[in-house]
C-alpha positions as semicolon CSV with decimal commas, in nm:
position;residue;x (nm);y (nm);z (nm)
1;M;-1,108;-2,350;1,051
2;N;-0,830;-2,612;1,163
3;A;-0,581;-2,415;1,403
4;G;-0,268;-2,556;1,153
5;S;-0,408;-2,481;0,862
6;L;-0,161;-2,279;0,622
7;V;-0,202;-2,085;0,343
8;A;0,001;-1,881;0,065
9;A;0,034;-1,513;0,069
10;I;0,134;-1,365;-0,213
11;D;0,250;-0,991;-0,332
12;V;0,236;-0,922;-0,660
13;G;0,437;-0,623;-0,697
14;G;0,515;-0,404;-0,980
15;T;0,875;-0,565;-1,026
16;F;0,896;-0,779;-0,758
17;T;0,676;-1,049;-0,642
18;K;0,713;-1,151;-0,258
19;A;0,523;-1,503;-0,102
20;A;0,487;-1,692;0,234
21;L;0,345;-1,924;0,377
22;I;0,165;-1,844;0,656
23;D;-0,038;-2,077;0,946
24;A;-0,360;-1,927;1,141
25;G;-0,096;-1,792;1,439
26;H;0,042;-1,600;1,134
27;R;0,376;-1,756;1,155
28;V;0,575;-1,738;0,852
29;H;0,729;-2,100;0,752
30;Q;0,876;-2,038;0,394
31;T;0,914;-1,725;0,143
32;V;0,922;-1,677;-0,211
33;R;1,077;-1,375;-0,398
34;R;1,006;-1,371;-0,808
35;P;1,089;-1,085;-1,004
36;T;0,715;-1,020;-1,203
37;P;0,629;-1,079;-1,511
38;Y;0,381;-0,878;-1,758
39;G;0,048;-0,931;-1,800
40;A;-0,261;-1,137;-1,665
41;D;-0,150;-1,478;-1,828
42;A;0,178;-1,446;-1,653
43;V;0,072;-1,387;-1,359
44;V;-0,153;-1,642;-1,351
45;A;0,120;-1,886;-1,418
46;M;0,342;-1,697;-1,218
47;V;0,125;-1,731;-0,914
48;A;0,011;-2,128;-0,991
49;D;0,410;-2,186;-1,007
50;I;0,484;-2,026;-0,646
51;V;0,176;-2,238;-0,487
52;A;0,302;-2,565;-0,615
53;E;0,636;-2,486;-0,424
54;L;0,466;-2,331;-0,145
55;G;0,225;-2,635;-0,141
56;A;0,469;-2,925;-0,228
57;S;0,501;-3,062;0,122
58;V;0,227;-2,956;0,291
59;P;-0,168;-2,918;0,249
60;L;-0,239;-2,545;0,141
61;A;-0,604;-2,433;0,294
62;A;-0,652;-2,112;0,032
63;V;-0,415;-1,882;-0,088
64;G;-0,451;-1,479;-0,056
65;V;-0,324;-1,238;-0,369
66;V;-0,305;-0,885;-0,344
67;V;-0,176;-0,666;-0,661
68;P;-0,202;-0,301;-0,704
69;G;-0,451;-0,080;-0,914
70;L;-0,808;-0,136;-0,930
71;V;-0,934;-0,413;-0,766
72;D;-1,294;-0,504;-0,659
73;E;-1,230;-0,795;-0,393
74;A;-1,588;-0,881;-0,402
75;T;-1,578;-1,030;-0,714
76;G;-1,214;-1,114;-0,720
77;V;-1,156;-0,865;-1,041
78;A;-0,857;-0,688;-1,052
79;K;-1,011;-0,404;-1,270
80;L;-0,715;-0,188;-1,416
81;S;-0,336;-0,239;-1,353
82;V;-0,166;0,007;-1,621
83;N;0,210;-0,117;-1,509
84;L;0,149;-0,499;-1,514
85;G;-0,136;-0,484;-1,841
86;W;-0,456;-0,607;-1,739
87;R;-0,783;-0,458;-1,764
88;D;-1,091;-0,626;-1,597
89;A;-0,908;-0,936;-1,505
90;D;-1,086;-1,209;-1,332
91;L;-0,802;-1,336;-1,130
92;A;-0,924;-1,493;-0,888
93;A;-1,144;-1,729;-1,023
94;R;-0,846;-1,789;-1,306
95;M;-0,623;-1,879;-1,051
96;T;-0,819;-2,093;-0,868
97;A;-0,856;-2,286;-1,142
98;K;-0,529;-2,300;-1,191
99;T;-0,414;-2,409;-0,906
100;G;-0,673;-2,612;-0,783
101;V;-0,690;-2,421;-0,439
102;Q;-0,926;-2,138;-0,354
103;T;-0,789;-1,814;-0,388
104;F;-0,914;-1,452;-0,299
105;L;-0,812;-1,169;-0,451
106;G;-0,697;-0,817;-0,278
107;H;-0,556;-0,485;-0,297
108;D;-0,175;-0,417;-0,249
109;V;-0,224;-0,123;0,032
110;R;-0,554;-0,253;0,133
111;A;-0,391;-0,531;0,244
112;G;-0,139;-0,337;0,372
113;A;-0,374;-0,163;0,589
114;L;-0,509;-0,489;0,716
115;A;-0,154;-0,630;0,818
116;E;-0,071;-0,295;1,041
117;W;-0,387;-0,310;1,185
118;E;-0,410;-0,670;1,316
119;L;-0,034;-0,696;1,343
120;G;0,142;-0,387;1,337
121;A;0,133;-0,026;1,457
122;A;-0,214;0,075;1,425
123;K;-0,321;-0,290;1,660
124;G;-0,579;-0,124;1,899
125;F;-0,731;0,161;1,731
126;H;-1,044;0,123;1,547
127;E;-1,032;0,421;1,262
128;V;-0,722;0,369;1,058
129;A;-0,553;0,522;0,751
130;F;-0,233;0,356;0,624
131;I;-0,067;0,571;0,316
132;P;0,237;0,392;0,229
133;I;0,431;0,670;0,010
134;G;0,627;0,525;-0,290
135;T;0,665;0,555;-0,645
136;G;0,275;0,682;-0,604
137;I;0,109;0,714;-0,327
138;A;-0,270;0,551;-0,250
139;A;-0,427;0,489;0,127
140;G;-0,625;0,204;0,274
141;F;-0,929;0,275;0,517
142;I;-1,037;0,036;0,832
143;S;-1,342;0,161;1,011
144;G;-1,540;-0,013;1,259
145;G;-1,363;-0,345;1,197
146;R;-1,412;-0,297;0,777
147;V;-1,148;-0,244;0,539
148;L;-1,336;0,014;0,308
149;T;-1,351;-0,081;-0,050
150;G;-1,579;0,167;-0,278
151;D;-1,599;-0,135;-0,519
152;G;-1,232;-0,133;-0,565
153;Y;-1,229;0,319;-0,617
154;A;-1,119;0,351;-0,244
155;G;-0,821;0,460;-0,165
156;E;-0,672;0,688;-0,459
157;V;-0,557;1,007;-0,241
158;G;-0,263;1,004;-0,458
159;H;-0,468;1,186;-0,751
160;I;-0,645;1,450;-0,581
161;T;-0,551;1,758;-0,724
162;V;-0,345;2,002;-0,472
163;E;-0,176;2,229;-0,729
164;P;-0,456;2,276;-1,039
165;D;-0,142;2,424;-1,247
166;G;0,077;2,137;-1,134
167;E;0,287;1,863;-1,350
168;P;0,120;1,657;-1,509
169;C;0,014;1,314;-1,417
170;T;0,030;0,955;-1,513
171;C;-0,312;0,961;-1,439
172;G;-0,421;1,212;-1,712
173;N;-0,492;1,490;-1,471
174;R;-0,236;1,777;-1,335
175;G;-0,112;1,791;-1,004
176;C;-0,201;1,545;-0,867
177;L;-0,111;1,453;-0,525
178;E;0,173;1,207;-0,639
179;T;0,343;1,424;-0,829
180;V;0,417;1,714;-0,507
181;S;0,484;1,478;-0,234
182;S;0,573;1,053;-0,378
183;A;0,907;0,987;-0,313
184;R;0,972;0,977;-0,692
185;A;0,842;1,335;-0,696
186;L;1,024;1,486;-0,409
187;A;1,353;1,348;-0,633
188;R;1,227;1,453;-0,949
189;R;1,177;1,817;-0,819
190;Y;1,495;1,857;-0,680
191;S;1,673;1,769;-0,951
192;A;1,515;1,978;-1,181
193;L;1,513;2,272;-0,881
194;T;1,913;2,243;-0,849
195;G;2,072;2,080;-1,121
196;T;2,205;1,812;-0,881
197;E;2,069;1,475;-1,026
198;V;1,969;1,249;-0,724
199;T;1,763;0,947;-0,756
200;T;1,573;0,858;-0,419
201;A;1,384;1,099;-0,192
202;L;1,569;1,004;0,114
203;E;1,873;1,172;-0,035
204;V;1,665;1,495;-0,059
205;R;1,594;1,407;0,314
206;D;1,997;1,402;0,390
207;R;2,042;1,714;0,166
208;L;1,742;1,866;0,398
209;V;1,932;1,740;0,678
210;A;2,270;1,940;0,645
211;G;2,124;2,228;0,550
212;D;2,099;2,230;0,196
213;P;1,743;2,533;0,123
214;A;1,691;2,361;-0,210
215;A;1,622;2,084;-0,061
216;A;1,417;2,234;0,272
217;K;1,206;2,360;-0,043
218;V;1,099;2,088;-0,186
219;W;1,092;1,879;0,140
220;A;0,827;2,135;0,247
221;D;0,625;2,150;-0,028
222;G;0,611;1,785;-0,029
223;V;0,504;1,818;0,348
224;D;0,236;2,058;0,300
225;A;0,056;1,899;0,051
226;F;0,042;1,575;0,156
227;A;-0,061;1,730;0,486
228;R;-0,410;1,918;0,304
229;V;-0,488;1,606;0,204
230;L;-0,446;1,456;0,549
231;A;-0,700;1,756;0,614
232;M;-0,976;1,607;0,398
233;V;-0,906;1,241;0,482
234;V;-0,968;1,394;0,831
235;N;-1,240;1,580;0,803
236;T;-1,417;1,286;0,599
237;L;-1,324;0,946;0,758
238;G;-1,170;1,086;1,128
239;P;-0,921;0,817;1,186
240;E;-0,741;0,794;1,493
241;V;-0,418;0,685;1,386
242;V;-0,262;0,744;1,051
243;V;0,015;0,493;0,959
244;V;0,285;0,578;0,728
245;G;0,434;0,359;0,514
246;G;0,634;0,310;0,215
247;G;1,020;0,392;0,128
248;L;0,944;0,723;0,266
249;S;0,831;0,615;0,619
250;G;1,230;0,503;0,629
251;A;1,296;0,915;0,697
252;G;1,128;0,882;1,004
253;D;1,089;1,205;1,233
254;D;1,215;1,419;0,982
255;L;0,966;1,372;0,771
256;L;0,689;1,268;1,090
257;D;0,758;1,570;1,253
258;P;0,706;1,813;1,027
259;L;0,371;1,620;0,908
260;R;0,222;1,678;1,229
261;A;0,282;1,989;1,308
262;R;0,164;2,112;0,984
263;L;-0,142;1,936;0,991
264;A;-0,207;2,050;1,335
265;G;-0,214;2,378;1,217
266;L;-0,465;2,281;0,925
267;L;-0,738;2,145;1,178
268;T;-0,935;2,345;1,446
269;F;-1,227;2,079;1,624
270;Q;-1,121;1,806;1,424
271;R;-1,009;1,483;1,613
272;V;-0,568;1,528;1,527
273;P;-0,517;1,200;1,448
274;K;-0,188;1,015;1,620
275;L;0,063;1,017;1,268
276;V;0,280;0,673;1,320
277;Q;0,542;0,506;1,126
278;A;0,421;0,208;0,982
279;S;0,619;-0,118;1,163
280;L;0,605;-0,414;0,898
281;G;0,788;-0,247;0,643
282;D;0,771;-0,394;0,321
283;Q;0,602;-0,748;0,439
284;A;0,298;-0,557;0,480
285;A;0,126;-0,630;0,207
286;C;0,187;-1,001;0,198
287;L;0,131;-1,032;0,568
288;G;-0,231;-0,894;0,426
289;A;-0,265;-1,146;0,160
290;G;-0,254;-1,406;0,400
291;L;-0,480;-1,260;0,629
292;L;-0,718;-1,193;0,365
293;A;-0,700;-1,580;0,244
294;L;-0,755;-1,644;0,655
295;H;-1,002;-1,441;0,682
296;N;-1,242;-1,600;0,392
297;L;-1,148;-1,939;0,585
298;R;-1,363;-1,826;0,917
299;E;-1,631;-2,019;0,986
300;P;-1,906;-1,762;1,028
301;T;-2,065;-1,650;1,362
């Protein structure tokens, strides 16, 4: 691949889509932000508009697009996104046809894991877990230099049951990790417990720091459930480092310190992974989309 090749990197989020023009040295030359429309047809059309804008004055070597939900990177098919309204959508082929530029499709969290591994907080490690905590919870895993995909099904740690008789989850199960430890769950559980409405998990953190016992309980329950799922991850995949991202990572050591302590207490002979805050913020998935395109352009060795 020519060192000057430019790719369009597009992160299709549930509310907004972020895009960038990225070169082979991972430098960002231009950015675009758009509201995300509903449905596969509308998203394909939006991606085509963004590609036309980013490629208006320079030739594009490829396009990387990452989306939420279930994604099979090998086939370029987005298997399911409830929030964006598609099932078994052949997005890579449709976007390639619409834009005239070869398009590679990926999963937003796995792309974020790739970016944190190559450019961010997990750089230099071989066995990596990247777990953003926001409205939901999912994970991206890297083992031996490869992103684990499971044909699109890997990483759904947010739907591990942590409270068998717990709250209903949007997936149809009950007591999933997302219902206890996600940012949305922490705010909802505090509001239900106290009758005082809060809208963000960081508000719960602020009340915790101020000595609010209700906030302390909700926070401790969330940390405990997350640590128990992390212990499963450690036993199964043995990561050297766990990178915590998403909006809740903004809590910093107020989250990571109790999480480290609880996880260490759950492990015996296992390697205790290093727990760190993500360093790329909300740009991780977009940068990962660029890496996806750049990797696919590389000449076979």
